[in-house]
C-alpha positions as a Markdown table, in Angstrom:
| # | Residue | x | y | z |
|---|---|---|---|---|
| 1 | Met | -11.4 | 6.7 | -3.5 |
| 2 | Pro | -8.6 | 4.8 | -1.3 |
| 3 | Asn | -9.8 | 1.9 | 0.7 |
| 4 | Pro | -11.8 | 3.2 | 3.6 |
| 5 | Glu | -9.9 | 1.0 | 5.9 |
| 6 | His | -6.8 | 3.1 | 5.7 |
| 7 | Ala | -8.6 | 6.8 | 5.4 |
| 8 | Ile | -9.8 | 9.0 | 8.1 |
| 9 | Glu | -12.7 | 11.7 | 7.9 |
| 10 | Thr | -12.6 | 14.6 | 10.1 |
| 11 | Ser | -15.7 | 16.9 | 10.3 |
| 12 | Gly | -15.2 | 20.9 | 10.1 |
| 13 | Lys | -17.3 | 21.1 | 13.4 |
| 14 | Ala | -14.2 | 19.1 | 15.1 |
| 15 | Val | -11.7 | 21.4 | 13.5 |
| 16 | Leu | -13.5 | 24.3 | 14.8 |
| 17 | Arg | -13.8 | 22.9 | 18.3 |
| 18 | Trp | -10.1 | 22.1 | 18.4 |
| 19 | Met | -8.8 | 25.4 | 16.9 |
| 20 | Trp | -11.1 | 27.5 | 19.5 |
| 21 | Gln | -9.7 | 25.2 | 22.5 |
| 22 | Arg | -6.2 | 25.8 | 21.0 |
| 23 | Ala | -6.6 | 29.6 | 21.0 |
| 24 | Arg | -8.2 | 29.7 | 24.3 |
| 25 | Ala | -5.3 | 27.8 | 25.9 |
| 26 | Arg | -2.6 | 29.7 | 24.1 |
| 27 | Leu | -1.3 | 26.7 | 22.6 |
| 28 | Pro | 1.5 | 25.3 | 21.5 |
| 29 | Arg | 3.7 | 26.7 | 24.3 |
| 30 | Pro | 7.5 | 27.2 | 23.3 |
| 31 | Pro | 10.1 | 24.7 | 23.9 |
| 32 | Ala | 11.6 | 24.5 | 27.6 |
| 33 | Ala | 14.9 | 24.8 | 26.1 |
| 34 | Pro | 16.3 | 25.4 | 22.4 |
| 35 | Leu | 16.7 | 22.6 | 20.3 |
| 36 | Arg | 20.2 | 22.6 | 19.2 |
| 37 | Pro | 21.1 | 21.4 | 15.8 |
| 38 | Val | 24.6 | 19.5 | 15.1 |
| 39 | Ala | 26.7 | 20.3 | 12.0 |
| 40 | Pro | 26.3 | 18.2 | 9.4 |
| 41 | Ala | 28.7 | 15.6 | 8.5 |
| 42 | Leu | 29.1 | 16.8 | 4.8 |
| 43 | Asp | 32.4 | 15.1 | 4.0 |
| 44 | Phe | 31.0 | 11.9 | 4.9 |
| 45 | Leu | 27.7 | 12.3 | 3.3 |
| 46 | His | 29.4 | 13.4 | 0.0 |
| 47 | Ala | 31.9 | 10.7 | 0.0 |
| 48 | Asn | 29.8 | 7.7 | 1.4 |
| 49 | Arg | 28.9 | 5.1 | -1.3 |
| 50 | Ser | 28.6 | 2.0 | 0.8 |
| 51 | Asp | 27.5 | 2.5 | 4.5 |
| 52 | Pro | 24.0 | 2.6 | 5.2 |
| 53 | Ser | 23.2 | 6.0 | 7.1 |
| 54 | Leu | 20.1 | 8.2 | 8.2 |
| 55 | Thr | 20.3 | 12.2 | 8.4 |
| 56 | Trp | 17.6 | 14.0 | 9.9 |
| 57 | Ile | 17.1 | 17.3 | 8.1 |
| 58 | Gly | 14.0 | 18.2 | 10.1 |
| 59 | His | 10.2 | 17.4 | 10.5 |
| 60 | Ser | 9.7 | 14.3 | 8.2 |
| 61 | Ser | 12.7 | 15.4 | 5.9 |
| 62 | Leu | 15.1 | 12.5 | 6.0 |
| 63 | Leu | 18.1 | 11.7 | 3.8 |
| 64 | Leu | 18.7 | 7.9 | 3.5 |
| 65 | Gln | 22.1 | 6.4 | 2.0 |
| 66 | Met | 21.6 | 2.9 | 1.1 |
| 67 | Gly | 23.0 | 0.6 | -1.7 |
| 68 | Gly | 24.9 | 3.4 | -3.3 |
| 69 | Ala | 22.1 | 5.7 | -3.5 |
| 70 | Asn | 21.0 | 9.0 | -1.8 |
| 71 | Leu | 17.3 | 8.9 | -1.1 |
| 72 | Leu | 15.4 | 12.2 | 0.0 |
| 73 | Phe | 12.0 | 11.5 | 1.8 |
| 74 | Asp | 9.5 | 14.3 | 2.1 |
| 75 | Pro | 11.9 | 17.1 | 1.5 |
| 76 | Val | 10.5 | 20.4 | 2.8 |
| 77 | Phe | 13.1 | 23.6 | 3.0 |
| 78 | Ser | 10.7 | 26.4 | 3.2 |
| 79 | Arg | 10.1 | 28.6 | 6.1 |
| 80 | Val | 6.4 | 27.9 | 5.9 |
| 81 | Ala | 4.4 | 24.7 | 5.8 |
| 82 | Ser | 1.4 | 26.4 | 4.0 |
| 83 | Pro | -0.2 | 27.3 | 0.5 |
| 84 | Val | 0.8 | 30.7 | 1.2 |
| 85 | Arg | 4.2 | 32.1 | 2.1 |
| 86 | Phe | 2.6 | 34.9 | 4.5 |
| 87 | Ala | 0.6 | 32.6 | 6.9 |
| 88 | Gly | 0.6 | 29.1 | 8.2 |
| 89 | Pro | 2.9 | 27.2 | 10.6 |
| 90 | Arg | 6.5 | 28.8 | 10.4 |
| 91 | Arg | 9.6 | 26.6 | 10.7 |
| 92 | His | 11.2 | 26.9 | 14.3 |
| 93 | Gln | 14.3 | 25.3 | 13.2 |
| 94 | Pro | 16.3 | 25.8 | 10.3 |
| 95 | Pro | 17.0 | 22.6 | 8.1 |
| 96 | Gly | 19.8 | 20.5 | 9.4 |
| 97 | Leu | 21.1 | 20.4 | 6.0 |
| 98 | Thr | 20.4 | 23.0 | 3.3 |
| 99 | Leu | 19.6 | 22.2 | -0.4 |
| 100 | Glu | 23.2 | 23.3 | -1.4 |
| 101 | Gln | 24.7 | 21.0 | 1.4 |
| 102 | Leu | 22.9 | 17.9 | -0.1 |
| 103 | Pro | 24.6 | 15.3 | -1.9 |
| 104 | Pro | 23.4 | 14.6 | -5.5 |
| 105 | Ile | 19.9 | 13.0 | -4.9 |
| 106 | Asp | 18.9 | 10.1 | -6.9 |
| 107 | Ala | 15.4 | 9.7 | -5.8 |
| 108 | Val | 12.7 | 11.6 | -3.9 |
| 109 | Leu | 10.0 | 9.6 | -2.2 |
| 110 | Leu | 6.8 | 11.5 | -1.3 |
| 111 | Ser | 4.5 | 9.9 | 1.5 |
| 112 | His | 1.6 | 12.1 | 0.8 |
| 113 | Asn | 0.7 | 15.8 | -0.3 |
| 114 | His | 0.3 | 17.7 | 2.9 |
| 115 | Tyr | 2.0 | 20.9 | 3.2 |
| 116 | Asp | 4.4 | 19.9 | 5.7 |
| 117 | His | 5.4 | 16.7 | 3.5 |
| 118 | Leu | 5.1 | 18.4 | -0.2 |
| 119 | Asp | 6.5 | 21.7 | -0.4 |
| 120 | Arg | 6.5 | 23.3 | -4.1 |
| 121 | Pro | 9.7 | 25.5 | -3.8 |
| 122 | Ser | 11.6 | 22.4 | -2.4 |
| 123 | Val | 10.8 | 20.1 | -5.2 |
| 124 | Arg | 11.3 | 22.6 | -8.0 |
| 125 | Ala | 14.8 | 23.2 | -6.4 |
| 126 | Leu | 15.7 | 19.3 | -6.2 |
| 127 | Ala | 14.4 | 18.9 | -9.8 |
| 128 | Arg | 17.1 | 21.6 | -10.8 |
| 129 | Gln | 20.0 | 20.1 | -9.0 |
| 130 | Ser | 23.4 | 20.0 | -10.9 |
| 131 | Gly | 23.8 | 16.8 | -12.6 |
| 132 | Gly | 20.3 | 16.3 | -13.7 |
| 133 | Ala | 16.8 | 15.9 | -11.8 |
| 134 | Pro | 16.2 | 12.9 | -9.6 |
| 135 | Arg | 13.5 | 10.4 | -10.0 |
| 136 | Phe | 10.2 | 11.4 | -8.2 |
| 137 | Ile | 8.5 | 8.4 | -6.3 |
| 138 | Val | 5.2 | 9.7 | -5.6 |
| 139 | Pro | 1.4 | 8.3 | -4.2 |
| 140 | Arg | -0.8 | 7.5 | -7.1 |
| 141 | Gly | -2.9 | 10.9 | -7.7 |
| 142 | Thr | -0.2 | 13.3 | -7.1 |
| 143 | Glu | 1.5 | 12.6 | -10.3 |
| 144 | Gln | -0.5 | 15.5 | -12.1 |
| 145 | Trp | 0.7 | 18.1 | -9.5 |
| 146 | Phe | 4.2 | 17.1 | -10.2 |
| 147 | Ala | 3.6 | 17.2 | -14.0 |
| 148 | Arg | 2.4 | 20.9 | -13.5 |
| 149 | Asn | 4.9 | 22.3 | -10.8 |
| 150 | Leu | 8.3 | 20.6 | -11.7 |
| 151 | Pro | 10.4 | 22.8 | -14.5 |
| 152 | Thr | 11.6 | 21.2 | -17.6 |
| 153 | Thr | 15.2 | 21.8 | -18.1 |
| 154 | Arg | 16.8 | 21.9 | -21.5 |
| 155 | Gly | 13.5 | 20.1 | -22.9 |
| 156 | Val | 14.0 | 17.2 | -20.4 |
| 157 | Arg | 10.9 | 16.6 | -18.0 |
| 158 | Pro | 11.9 | 15.1 | -14.6 |
| 159 | His | 10.7 | 11.4 | -14.2 |
| 160 | Ile | 7.6 | 11.1 | -12.0 |
| 161 | Glu | 7.0 | 7.7 | -11.2 |
| 162 | Pro | 3.2 | 7.1 | -9.3 |
| 163 | Leu | 3.0 | 4.1 | -7.1 |
| 164 | Asp | -0.4 | 2.3 | -6.0 |
| 165 | Trp | -0.5 | 0.7 | -2.4 |
| 166 | Cys | 1.2 | -2.6 | -2.4 |
| 167 | Ser | 3.1 | -1.9 | -5.7 |
| 168 | Glu | 6.8 | -1.4 | -6.2 |
| 169 | Thr | 9.5 | -0.1 | -8.3 |
| 170 | Thr | 13.3 | -0.8 | -8.3 |
| 171 | Leu | 16.5 | 1.9 | -8.2 |
| 172 | Pro | 19.7 | 1.0 | -9.3 |
| 173 | Pro | 22.0 | -0.5 | -8.6 |
| 174 | Ser | 20.4 | -2.8 | -6.2 |
| 175 | Leu | 17.3 | -1.5 | -4.3 |
| 176 | Thr | 13.8 | -2.3 | -4.4 |
| 177 | Val | 10.9 | 0.3 | -3.0 |
| 178 | His | 7.5 | -0.8 | -1.9 |
| 179 | Phe | 4.7 | 1.9 | -1.3 |
| 180 | Glu | 2.5 | 0.2 | 1.5 |
| 181 | Pro | -0.7 | 2.0 | 3.3 |
| 182 | Val | -0.9 | 3.2 | 6.5 |
| 183 | Gln | -4.1 | 4.8 | 8.2 |
| 184 | His | -3.9 | 8.8 | 7.3 |
| 185 | Trp | -5.4 | 11.0 | 4.4 |
| 186 | Ser | -4.6 | 13.4 | 1.8 |
| 187 | Asn | -5.3 | 16.9 | 0.6 |
| 188 | Arg | -3.9 | 20.0 | -0.8 |
| 189 | Ser | -7.3 | 22.1 | -0.9 |
| 190 | Gly | -11.0 | 21.9 | 0.5 |
| 191 | Phe | -11.8 | 20.1 | -2.8 |
| 192 | Asp | -9.4 | 17.0 | -3.0 |
| 193 | Arg | -9.7 | 15.2 | 0.1 |
| 194 | Asn | -8.5 | 11.6 | -0.2 |
| 195 | Lys | -8.2 | 12.0 | -4.0 |
| 196 | Ser | -4.6 | 10.7 | -4.0 |
| 197 | Leu | -2.8 | 8.1 | -2.0 |
| 198 | Trp | -0.7 | 8.4 | 1.0 |
| 199 | Gly | 1.4 | 5.7 | 2.7 |
| 200 | Ser | 4.7 | 4.5 | 3.8 |
| 201 | Tyr | 7.8 | 3.1 | 2.0 |
| 202 | Val | 9.7 | 0.0 | 2.3 |
| 203 | Val | 13.4 | 0.1 | 0.8 |
| 204 | Leu | 15.0 | -3.0 | 0.6 |
| 205 | His | 18.7 | -4.0 | -0.3 |
| 206 | Pro | 20.3 | -7.4 | 0.0 |
| 207 | Ser | 22.2 | -6.1 | 3.1 |
| 208 | Phe | 19.7 | -3.7 | 4.8 |
| 209 | Arg | 16.1 | -3.1 | 5.1 |
| 210 | Phe | 14.6 | 0.1 | 6.1 |
| 211 | Trp | 10.9 | 1.4 | 6.6 |
| 212 | Phe | 9.7 | 5.0 | 6.3 |
| 213 | Ser | 6.5 | 5.5 | 8.1 |
| 214 | Gly | 5.1 | 8.8 | 6.7 |
| 215 | Asp | 2.2 | 10.0 | 8.8 |
| 216 | Leu | -0.1 | 7.5 | 10.4 |
| 217 | Gly | -2.8 | 7.0 | 13.3 |
| 218 | Tyr | -2.2 | 3.4 | 15.0 |
| 219 | Ser | -3.7 | 0.7 | 13.1 |
| 220 | Pro | -2.9 | -3.1 | 12.0 |
| 221 | Ala | -1.1 | -1.7 | 8.9 |
| 222 | Pro | 2.4 | -1.6 | 10.6 |
| 223 | Ser | 2.1 | -5.6 | 11.7 |
| 224 | Arg | 1.0 | -6.4 | 8.1 |
| 225 | Ile | 4.2 | -4.4 | 6.8 |
| 226 | Gly | 6.3 | -6.2 | 9.3 |
| 227 | Glu | 4.9 | -9.6 | 8.3 |
| 228 | Lys | 5.0 | -8.8 | 4.8 |
| 229 | His | 8.7 | -7.4 | 4.4 |
| 230 | Gly | 10.2 | -7.1 | 8.0 |
| 231 | Pro | 12.2 | -7.5 | 10.0 |
| 232 | Phe | 14.0 | -4.3 | 9.3 |
| 233 | Asp | 17.4 | -3.0 | 10.4 |
| 234 | Ala | 16.0 | 0.4 | 10.8 |
| 235 | Ala | 12.9 | 2.6 | 10.5 |
| 236 | Ala | 11.9 | 6.2 | 10.6 |
| 237 | Ile | 8.7 | 6.6 | 12.5 |
| 238 | Ala | 6.8 | 9.7 | 13.3 |
| 239 | Ile | 6.5 | 10.7 | 16.9 |
| 240 | Gly | 5.0 | 14.1 | 16.9 |
| 241 | Ala | 1.7 | 16.1 | 16.2 |
| 242 | Tyr | -0.3 | 14.1 | 18.4 |
| 243 | Glu | -2.4 | 16.5 | 21.0 |
| 244 | Pro | -5.1 | 16.7 | 21.6 |
| 245 | Arg | -5.4 | 13.0 | 21.3 |
| 246 | Trp | -9.4 | 13.3 | 20.9 |
| 247 | Phe | -8.8 | 15.1 | 17.6 |
| 248 | Met | -5.5 | 13.8 | 16.3 |
| 249 | Lys | -5.4 | 10.0 | 17.4 |
| 250 | Ala | -6.7 | 8.7 | 14.2 |
| 251 | Gln | -4.3 | 10.5 | 12.1 |
| 252 | His | -1.0 | 10.8 | 14.3 |
| 253 | Val | 0.5 | 8.4 | 16.5 |
| 254 | Asn | 2.0 | 9.5 | 19.9 |
| 255 | Pro | 5.3 | 8.3 | 21.3 |
| 256 | Asp | 3.9 | 5.4 | 23.0 |
| 257 | Glu | 2.0 | 4.2 | 20.1 |
| 258 | Ala | 5.3 | 4.8 | 17.9 |
| 259 | Val | 6.9 | 2.5 | 20.1 |
| 260 | Gln | 4.3 | -0.3 | 19.6 |
| 261 | Val | 4.6 | 0.6 | 15.6 |
| 262 | Met | 8.5 | -0.1 | 15.9 |
| 263 | Leu | 7.5 | -3.6 | 17.5 |
| 264 | Asp | 4.6 | -4.3 | 15.1 |
| 265 | Val | 6.8 | -3.3 | 12.1 |
| 266 | Arg | 9.8 | -5.4 | 13.6 |
| 267 | Ala | 12.3 | -3.0 | 13.2 |
| 268 | Lys | 15.8 | -3.6 | 15.1 |
| 269 | Gln | 16.1 | 0.0 | 15.9 |
| 270 | Ala | 14.1 | 3.4 | 15.0 |
| 271 | Ile | 14.4 | 7.1 | 14.6 |
| 272 | Gly | 12.0 | 9.6 | 15.3 |
| 273 | Val | 10.5 | 11.7 | 12.8 |
| 274 | His | 7.6 | 14.4 | 12.3 |
| 275 | Trp | 8.7 | 16.9 | 15.5 |
| 276 | Gly | 10.7 | 19.6 | 16.4 |
| 277 | Thr | 10.4 | 21.6 | 13.3 |
| 278 | Phe | 6.7 | 22.9 | 12.9 |
| 279 | Ala | 4.4 | 23.8 | 15.6 |
| 280 | Leu | 1.4 | 21.9 | 14.2 |
| 281 | Thr | -0.5 | 20.5 | 17.1 |
| 282 | Asp | -0.9 | 21.5 | 20.9 |
| 283 | Glu | 2.4 | 19.7 | 22.2 |
| 284 | Pro | 5.4 | 21.6 | 22.6 |
| 285 | Leu | 8.0 | 21.1 | 20.1 |
| 286 | Asp | 10.2 | 19.4 | 22.5 |
| 287 | Gln | 7.5 | 17.4 | 24.3 |
| 288 | Pro | 7.8 | 14.0 | 21.9 |
| 289 | Pro | 11.4 | 13.1 | 22.8 |
| 290 | Ile | 10.3 | 13.5 | 26.7 |
| 291 | Asp | 7.0 | 11.2 | 26.2 |
| 292 | Leu | 9.3 | 8.7 | 23.9 |
| 293 | Ala | 11.9 | 8.3 | 26.7 |
| 294 | Asn | 9.0 | 7.6 | 29.1 |
| 295 | Ala | 7.3 | 5.2 | 26.8 |
| 296 | Leu | 10.3 | 3.1 | 26.3 |
| 297 | Ala | 11.5 | 3.3 | 29.9 |
| 298 | Thr | 7.5 | 2.0 | 30.9 |
| 299 | Arg | 8.1 | -0.9 | 28.4 |
| 300 | Gly | 11.7 | -1.8 | 29.7 |
| 301 | Ile | 12.9 | -1.0 | 26.2 |
| 302 | Ala | 16.7 | 0.3 | 26.0 |
| 303 | Ala | 16.8 | 4.0 | 24.9 |
| 304 | Glu | 19.1 | 3.2 | 22.2 |
| 305 | Arg | 16.4 | 1.0 | 20.3 |
| 306 | Phe | 14.3 | 4.1 | 19.4 |
| 307 | Arg | 16.8 | 7.1 | 18.9 |
| 308 | Val | 16.3 | 10.9 | 18.6 |
| 309 | Leu | 18.4 | 13.0 | 16.4 |
| 310 | Arg | 19.2 | 16.3 | 16.4 |
| 311 | His | 18.5 | 18.4 | 13.3 |
| 312 | Gly | 21.5 | 17.7 | 11.1 |
| 313 | Glu | 22.5 | 14.7 | 12.9 |
| 314 | Thr | 23.7 | 11.4 | 11.0 |
| 315 | Leu | 23.3 | 8.0 | 12.1 |
| 316 | Arg | 25.6 | 5.4 | 10.7 |
| 317 | Tyr | 25.2 | 1.5 | 10.0 |
């Protein structure tokens, strides 16, 4: 069982109360305006081997180019974030990059095993990429799922590397990856709650430092990560899936808390993820950027310090 300091529990009664209130209010409401993607910078992404860059694919799926490596976080390319293809949250926006448009992926980093972060068709497709499967860096407890679900190609099984909290690994030629705890939870079914870990990733290079938050409720964890590994040049921080607060507060930060997380972790700049793709909670898909802009203005922080990208957009450093 993971450290209860970082684990949250929700009762079935609370879930039913939320679902009843949501249905009664006919939530979530649709976006007020279309969420318009941008054409991805494919020439740059396929040629880049030197400049740090972040490309938002959608929801928490993010491509990080850093230190000559292509790292893919929480890849979900399917139309439904669900254990079944015929039900569950449907994708509102197509991926900003398709699987076919990705540059060769060196490593896939998974924050936790919820269906909007761990998608079987997506990881299977990545394991079959031309040139060989990437490394799969995963939270301890999910390695058995990957071993069961990833294909073996020409007798070669993809490399699956489970990490415990506060452990690390290296990626050639010059990256160090640390897996750090945050406040959240895990499950794939009704029988495995918190049987596997969840967390955030610190990726370090001599000239660039990056943090990927994963899903998190507000807690002292980002401050500890900032003290241990910061300051960071960039961070990807979840800003969506936060209403209603009485139910979501422990598991998902809202945009104002996300700004505080950016300050706690000591990031020079942040981009918002975990929004605008799957309607998981009660706020409209386009509400997180609005609330983020208000939170930054209230605190007197420049909008450029915490960016919101469009699907497919690349931020170069």
